[in-house]
A tleap script that builds the chain and sets N, CA, C and O, in Angstrom:
source leaprc.protein.ff14SB
mol = sequence {
  NMET LYS GLU ILE TYR GLN ALA ALA ALA ARG
  LEU VAL ASP CYS LEU LYS ARG LYS GLU MET
  THR VAL THR THR ALA GLU SER LEU THR GLY
  GLY MET ALA ALA GLN ALA ILE THR ALA VAL
  PRO GLY ALA SER GLN VAL LEU GLY PHE GLY
  PHE VAL THR TYR SER PRO GLU ALA LYS THR
  ARG LEU VAL GLY VAL SER PRO ARG LEU ILE
  GLN THR TYR CTHR
}
set mol.1.N position { 99.388 107.607 101.032 }
set mol.1.CA position { 100.446 107.706 100.039 }
set mol.1.C position { 100.312 106.618 98.982 }
set mol.1.O position { 100.707 106.805 97.832 }
set mol.2.N position { 99.757 105.494 99.376 }
set mol.2.CA position { 99.580 104.392 98.433 }
set mol.2.C position { 98.711 104.813 97.244 }
set mol.2.O position { 98.902 104.340 96.124 }
set mol.3.N position { 97.756 105.707 97.504 }
set mol.3.CA position { 96.839 106.133 96.454 }
set mol.3.C position { 97.554 106.829 95.295 }
set mol.3.O position { 97.179 106.653 94.136 }
set mol.4.N position { 98.583 107.619 95.610 }
set mol.4.CA position { 99.286 108.331 94.541 }
set mol.4.C position { 99.990 107.353 93.601 }
set mol.4.O position { 100.053 107.587 92.394 }
set mol.5.N position { 100.519 106.261 94.149 }
set mol.5.CA position { 101.194 105.269 93.306 }
set mol.5.C position { 100.179 104.485 92.463 }
set mol.5.O position { 100.459 104.121 91.321 }
set mol.6.N position { 99.016 104.236 93.032 }
set mol.6.CA position { 97.961 103.570 92.260 }
set mol.6.C position { 97.474 104.480 91.141 }
set mol.6.O position { 97.255 104.025 90.019 }
set mol.7.N position { 97.306 105.752 91.440 }
set mol.7.CA position { 96.886 106.717 90.422 }
set mol.7.C position { 97.951 106.846 89.333 }
set mol.7.O position { 97.625 106.935 88.150 }
set mol.8.N position { 99.209 106.855 89.730 }
set mol.8.CA position { 100.301 106.950 88.758 }
set mol.8.C position { 100.314 105.731 87.846 }
set mol.8.O position { 100.547 105.868 86.645 }
set mol.9.N position { 100.070 104.558 88.383 }
set mol.9.CA position { 100.025 103.337 87.569 }
set mol.9.C position { 98.885 103.414 86.559 }
set mol.9.O position { 99.050 103.027 85.402 }
set mol.10.N position { 97.732 103.911 86.994 }
set mol.10.CA position { 96.603 104.063 86.065 }
set mol.10.C position { 96.926 105.084 84.983 }
set mol.10.O position { 96.595 104.890 83.813 }
set mol.11.N position { 97.578 106.176 85.386 }
set mol.11.CA position { 97.952 107.211 84.420 }
set mol.11.C position { 98.912 106.666 83.374 }
set mol.11.O position { 98.708 106.872 82.178 }
set mol.12.N position { 99.952 105.974 83.811 }
set mol.12.CA position { 100.935 105.413 82.880 }
set mol.12.C position { 100.257 104.441 81.921 }
set mol.12.O position { 100.516 104.480 80.719 }
set mol.13.N position { 99.402 103.580 82.432 }
set mol.13.CA position { 98.683 102.624 81.590 }
set mol.13.C position { 97.829 103.350 80.552 }
set mol.13.O position { 97.855 103.001 79.372 }
set mol.14.N position { 97.087 104.341 80.980 }
set mol.14.CA position { 96.221 105.100 80.071 }
set mol.14.C position { 97.033 105.814 78.996 }
set mol.14.O position { 96.678 105.776 77.818 }
set mol.15.N position { 98.117 106.461 79.399 }
set mol.15.CA position { 98.954 107.177 78.437 }
set mol.15.C position { 99.588 106.234 77.422 }
set mol.15.O position { 99.687 106.568 76.241 }
set mol.16.N position { 100.012 105.071 77.870 }
set mol.16.CA position { 100.582 104.087 76.942 }
set mol.16.C position { 99.548 103.672 75.901 }
set mol.16.O position { 99.832 103.634 74.704 }
set mol.17.N position { 98.342 103.361 76.379 }
set mol.17.CA position { 97.286 102.923 75.455 }
set mol.17.C position { 96.947 104.010 74.442 }
set mol.17.O position { 96.659 103.704 73.285 }
set mol.18.N position { 96.977 105.249 74.849 }
set mol.18.CA position { 96.629 106.363 73.968 }
set mol.18.C position { 97.833 106.929 73.226 }
set mol.18.O position { 97.709 107.871 72.443 }
set mol.19.N position { 99.008 106.338 73.485 }
set mol.19.CA position { 100.255 106.799 72.876 }
set mol.19.C position { 100.466 108.297 73.109 }
set mol.19.O position { 100.746 109.064 72.188 }
set mol.20.N position { 100.321 108.673 74.370 }
set mol.20.CA position { 100.489 110.065 74.777 }
set mol.20.C position { 101.589 110.162 75.830 }
set mol.20.O position { 102.032 109.155 76.382 }
set mol.21.N position { 102.017 111.386 76.094 }
set mol.21.CA position { 103.010 111.632 77.132 }
set mol.21.C position { 102.496 112.676 78.109 }
set mol.21.O position { 101.493 113.346 77.865 }
set mol.22.N position { 103.206 112.794 79.216 }
set mol.22.CA position { 102.864 113.777 80.235 }
set mol.22.C position { 104.121 114.506 80.662 }
set mol.22.O position { 105.216 113.944 80.653 }
set mol.23.N position { 103.949 115.766 81.036 }
set mol.23.CA position { 105.021 116.563 81.615 }
set mol.23.C position { 104.508 117.109 82.938 }
set mol.23.O position { 103.364 117.554 83.028 }
set mol.24.N position { 105.340 117.077 83.948 }
set mol.24.CA position { 104.933 117.617 85.246 }
set mol.24.C position { 105.634 118.943 85.502 }
set mol.24.O position { 106.780 119.144 85.100 }
set mol.25.N position { 104.932 119.837 86.173 }
set mol.25.CA position { 105.505 121.098 86.649 }
set mol.25.C position { 105.040 121.233 88.093 }
set mol.25.O position { 103.879 121.544 88.358 }
set mol.26.N position { 105.951 120.997 89.013 }
set mol.26.CA position { 105.602 120.950 90.428 }
set mol.26.C position { 106.316 122.044 91.203 }
set mol.26.O position { 107.352 122.563 90.788 }
set mol.27.N position { 105.732 122.373 92.332 }
set mol.27.CA position { 106.329 123.363 93.218 }
set mol.27.C position { 106.349 122.810 94.637 }
set mol.27.O position { 107.345 122.221 95.058 }
set mol.28.N position { 105.276 122.990 95.364 }
set mol.28.CA position { 105.233 122.557 96.760 }
set mol.28.C position { 105.406 121.057 96.937 }
set mol.28.O position { 105.852 120.610 97.994 }
set mol.29.N position { 105.062 120.275 95.925 }
set mol.29.CA position { 105.211 118.825 96.021 }
set mol.29.C position { 106.660 118.386 95.883 }
set mol.29.O position { 106.994 117.248 96.213 }
set mol.30.N position { 107.512 119.258 95.408 }
set mol.30.CA position { 108.937 118.963 95.314 }
set mol.30.C position { 109.282 117.804 94.398 }
set mol.30.O position { 110.335 117.187 94.557 }
set mol.31.N position { 108.426 117.500 93.450 }
set mol.31.CA position { 108.704 116.418 92.511 }
set mol.31.C position { 108.029 115.099 92.853 }
set mol.31.O position { 108.323 114.078 92.232 }
set mol.32.N position { 107.131 115.104 93.829 }
set mol.32.CA position { 106.491 113.854 94.255 }
set mol.32.C position { 105.642 113.216 93.152 }
set mol.32.O position { 105.588 111.990 93.047 }
set mol.33.N position { 104.987 114.028 92.337 }
set mol.33.CA position { 104.159 113.462 91.263 }
set mol.33.C position { 105.045 112.753 90.245 }
set mol.33.O position { 104.748 111.631 89.837 }
set mol.34.N position { 106.123 113.398 89.838 }
set mol.34.CA position { 107.041 112.772 88.886 }
set mol.34.C position { 107.676 111.519 89.486 }
set mol.34.O position { 107.878 110.529 88.783 }
set mol.35.N position { 107.987 111.557 90.765 }
set mol.35.CA position { 108.581 110.389 91.422 }
set mol.35.C position { 107.605 109.224 91.417 }
set mol.35.O position { 108.002 108.083 91.182 }
set mol.36.N position { 106.339 109.498 91.673 }
set mol.36.CA position { 105.328 108.430 91.665 }
set mol.36.C position { 105.189 107.835 90.268 }
set mol.36.O position { 105.044 106.623 90.114 }
set mol.37.N position { 105.233 108.687 89.259 }
set mol.37.CA position { 105.127 108.197 87.880 }
set mol.37.C position { 106.333 107.340 87.530 }
set mol.37.O position { 106.182 106.272 86.938 }
set mol.38.N position { 107.533 107.797 87.891 }
set mol.38.CA position { 108.734 107.044 87.527 }
set mol.38.C position { 108.871 105.737 88.294 }
set mol.38.O position { 109.675 104.883 87.919 }
set mol.39.N position { 108.102 105.571 89.356 }
set mol.39.CA position { 108.110 104.310 90.103 }
set mol.39.C position { 107.349 103.203 89.367 }
set mol.39.O position { 107.437 102.031 89.732 }
set mol.40.N position { 106.607 103.586 88.332 }
set mol.40.CA position { 105.809 102.626 87.567 }
set mol.40.C position { 106.660 102.056 86.434 }
set mol.40.O position { 107.244 102.824 85.670 }
set mol.41.N position { 106.745 100.739 86.307 }
set mol.41.CA position { 107.482 100.154 85.185 }
set mol.41.C position { 106.928 100.659 83.851 }
set mol.41.O position { 105.718 100.674 83.627 }
set mol.42.N position { 107.829 101.064 82.986 }
set mol.42.CA position { 107.430 101.560 81.672 }
set mol.42.C position { 107.159 103.051 81.625 }
set mol.42.O position { 106.769 103.574 80.581 }
set mol.43.N position { 107.356 103.740 82.731 }
set mol.43.CA position { 107.079 105.173 82.782 }
set mol.43.C position { 107.925 105.974 81.804 }
set mol.43.O position { 107.512 107.044 81.357 }
set mol.44.N position { 109.091 105.470 81.472 }
set mol.44.CA position { 109.953 106.216 80.548 }
set mol.44.C position { 109.321 106.372 79.167 }
set mol.44.O position { 109.726 107.237 78.390 }
set mol.45.N position { 108.346 105.551 78.867 }
set mol.45.CA position { 107.636 105.666 77.592 }
set mol.45.C position { 106.666 106.845 77.578 }
set mol.45.O position { 106.275 107.316 76.510 }
set mol.46.N position { 106.277 107.321 78.762 }
set mol.46.CA position { 105.230 108.340 78.800 }
set mol.46.C position { 105.618 109.636 79.516 }
set mol.46.O position { 104.949 110.652 79.324 }
set mol.47.N position { 106.663 109.636 80.326 }
set mol.47.CA position { 107.053 110.858 81.025 }
set mol.47.C position { 108.068 111.612 80.183 }
set mol.47.O position { 109.203 111.170 80.004 }
set mol.48.N position { 107.635 112.763 79.669 }
set mol.48.CA position { 108.507 113.552 78.807 }
set mol.48.C position { 109.496 114.392 79.591 }
set mol.48.O position { 110.705 114.297 79.382 }
set mol.49.N position { 108.987 115.204 80.483 }
set mol.49.CA position { 109.798 116.123 81.271 }
set mol.49.C position { 109.205 116.231 82.662 }
set mol.49.O position { 108.027 115.939 82.872 }
set mol.50.N position { 110.024 116.651 83.604 }
set mol.50.CA position { 109.552 116.959 84.947 }
set mol.50.C position { 110.281 118.185 85.456 }
set mol.50.O position { 111.512 118.231 85.456 }
set mol.51.N position { 109.526 119.175 85.887 }
set mol.51.CA position { 110.096 120.413 86.403 }
set mol.51.C position { 109.703 120.577 87.869 }
set mol.51.O position { 108.542 120.389 88.234 }
set mol.52.N position { 110.673 120.927 88.699 }
set mol.52.CA position { 110.384 121.353 90.058 }
set mol.52.C position { 110.818 122.810 90.104 }
set mol.52.O position { 112.009 123.118 90.115 }
set mol.53.N position { 109.848 123.685 90.130 }
set mol.53.CA position { 110.116 125.124 90.078 }
set mol.53.C position { 109.558 125.765 91.340 }
set mol.53.O position { 108.372 126.085 91.418 }
set mol.54.N position { 110.407 125.942 92.302 }
set mol.54.CA position { 109.963 126.420 93.610 }
set mol.54.C position { 109.918 127.944 93.692 }
set mol.54.O position { 108.994 128.504 94.282 }
set mol.55.N position { 110.885 128.604 93.117 }
set mol.55.CA position { 110.914 130.068 93.208 }
set mol.55.C position { 110.008 130.683 92.143 }
set mol.55.O position { 109.807 130.093 91.082 }
set mol.56.N position { 109.465 131.864 92.424 }
set mol.56.CA position { 108.641 132.543 91.421 }
set mol.56.C position { 109.394 132.773 90.103 }
set mol.56.O position { 108.814 132.646 89.025 }
set mol.57.N position { 110.670 133.107 90.193 }
set mol.57.CA position { 111.466 133.334 88.978 }
set mol.57.C position { 111.540 132.067 88.124 }
set mol.57.O position { 111.389 132.128 86.904 }
set mol.58.N position { 111.770 130.926 88.762 }
set mol.58.CA position { 111.845 129.664 88.019 }
set mol.58.C position { 110.496 129.320 87.390 }
set mol.58.O position { 110.437 128.859 86.250 }
set mol.59.N position { 109.422 129.545 88.133 }
set mol.59.CA position { 108.083 129.268 87.597 }
set mol.59.C position { 107.820 130.099 86.351 }
set mol.59.O position { 107.282 129.600 85.363 }
set mol.60.N position { 108.202 131.365 86.405 }
set mol.60.CA position { 107.986 132.269 85.281 }
set mol.60.C position { 108.894 131.924 84.103 }
set mol.60.O position { 108.431 131.801 82.969 }
set mol.61.N position { 110.172 131.772 84.375 }
set mol.61.CA position { 111.152 131.578 83.308 }
set mol.61.C position { 111.114 130.189 82.691 }
set mol.61.O position { 111.210 130.056 81.471 }
set mol.62.N position { 110.975 129.160 83.504 }
set mol.62.CA position { 111.102 127.793 82.997 }
set mol.62.C position { 109.795 127.160 82.525 }
set mol.62.O position { 109.793 126.377 81.575 }
set mol.63.N position { 108.688 127.496 83.179 }
set mol.63.CA position { 107.433 126.847 82.783 }
set mol.63.C position { 106.354 127.825 82.344 }
set mol.63.O position { 105.227 127.417 82.063 }
set mol.64.N position { 106.682 129.104 82.281 }
set mol.64.CA position { 105.770 130.075 81.693 }
set mol.64.C position { 104.579 130.490 82.535 }
set mol.64.O position { 103.563 130.925 81.994 }
set mol.65.N position { 104.688 130.363 83.850 }
set mol.65.CA position { 103.604 130.830 84.713 }
set mol.65.C position { 103.656 132.361 84.744 }
set mol.65.O position { 104.723 132.948 84.925 }
set mol.66.N position { 102.517 132.987 84.569 }
set mol.66.CA position { 102.511 134.450 84.536 }
set mol.66.C position { 102.784 135.017 85.925 }
set mol.66.O position { 102.299 134.477 86.919 }
set mol.67.N position { 103.549 136.091 86.001 }
set mol.67.CA position { 103.811 136.733 87.294 }
set mol.67.C position { 102.518 137.142 87.996 }
set mol.67.O position { 102.441 137.098 89.224 }
set mol.68.N position { 101.528 137.528 87.249 }
set mol.68.CA position { 100.237 137.932 87.827 }
set mol.68.C position { 99.591 136.746 88.549 }
set mol.68.O position { 99.045 136.897 89.642 }
set mol.69.N position { 99.658 135.580 87.933 }
set mol.69.CA position { 99.090 134.371 88.551 }
set mol.69.C position { 99.826 134.036 89.844 }
set mol.69.O position { 99.203 133.680 90.844 }
set mol.70.N position { 101.137 134.151 89.820 }
set mol.70.CA position { 101.933 133.889 91.019 }
set mol.70.C position { 101.583 134.880 92.108 }
set mol.70.O position { 101.411 134.495 93.264 }
set mol.71.N position { 101.475 136.149 91.756 }
set mol.71.CA position { 101.150 137.183 92.737 }
set mol.71.C position { 99.757 136.934 93.351 }
set mol.71.O position { 99.549 137.158 94.544 }
set mol.72.N position { 98.836 136.483 92.544 }
set mol.72.CA position { 97.470 136.256 93.019 }
set mol.72.C position { 97.375 135.066 93.965 }
set mol.72.O position { 96.651 135.127 94.958 }
set mol.73.N position { 98.096 133.981 93.674 }
set mol.73.CA position { 97.904 132.731 94.425 }
set mol.73.C position { 99.051 132.322 95.335 }
set mol.73.O position { 98.935 131.316 96.035 }
set mol.74.N position { 100.153 133.062 95.353 }
set mol.74.CA position { 101.263 132.672 96.231 }
set mol.74.C position { 100.970 133.073 97.657 }
set mol.74.O position { 101.786 132.831 98.546 }
savepdb mol mol.pdb
quit
């Protein structure tokens, strides 16, 4: 688990240097990626949005995942 926080710290640092942002769209992780990012000081400068979309309807409606993709990989 420590690795995800180290990776998140590297991501936040890189995004700050490049003046970029990131948005997460998670399902099975239940928001763990966004949580790891927000644990890094200064993350509010780079995390734009975070979505936890568990149901197929939410994935389709909120983050634009095609129903065909969901049907193929769910």
